[in-house]
C-alpha positions as CSV (number, residue, x, y, z in Angstrom):
1,M,0.0,0.0,0.0
2,T,1.3,3.4,-0.9
3,A,-0.1,6.8,-0.2
4,D,-0.6,9.2,-3.1
5,R,0.8,12.7,-3.2
6,N,-2.6,14.4,-2.9
7,G,-3.6,12.4,0.2
8,L,-0.4,13.3,2.0
9,G,-0.9,17.0,1.1
10,V,-4.3,16.9,2.6
11,L,-3.0,15.2,5.7
12,G,-0.2,17.7,6.0
13,L,-2.8,20.6,5.8
14,I,-4.9,19.0,8.5
15,F,-1.9,18.5,10.8
16,G,-0.7,22.0,10.0
17,G,-4.1,23.5,10.9
18,I,-4.2,21.7,14.2
19,T,-0.6,22.8,14.9
20,V,-1.5,26.5,14.3
21,A,-4.7,26.2,16.4
22,V,-2.7,24.7,19.4
23,T,0.0,27.3,19.1
24,L,-2.5,30.2,19.0
25,M,-4.4,28.8,22.0
26,A,-1.1,28.4,23.9
27,A,-0.1,32.0,23.1
28,M,-3.5,33.2,24.3
29,V,-3.1,31.4,27.6
30,V,0.4,32.8,28.1
31,M,-0.9,36.3,27.3
32,G,-3.7,35.9,29.8
33,H,-1.3,34.8,32.5
34,I,0.9,37.8,31.8
35,D,-2.0,40.2,31.9
36,G,-3.3,38.7,35.1
37,T,-6.7,37.7,33.7
38,L,-6.0,34.1,34.2
39,A,-4.7,32.5,37.4
40,L,-3.7,29.0,38.2
41,E,-5.2,29.2,41.7
42,A,-8.3,31.0,42.8
43,P,-7.7,33.9,45.2
44,T,-8.4,33.1,48.8
45,V,-11.0,35.0,50.7
46,V,-10.0,35.9,54.2
47,A,-12.9,36.5,56.7
48,M,-12.1,37.9,60.1
49,A,-14.6,37.7,62.9
50,Q,-14.9,40.8,65.1
């Protein structure tokens, strides 16, 4: 069994599109962390009784 050139081209485009999408999502997450809009841990609420 051999793969034809067109099939490999389509497969390359699919993998390339997935790679671009993952790269863009990673960049958006990093920018969110830099801006401070995303946090790994939720801020803790401290309640003091008086």
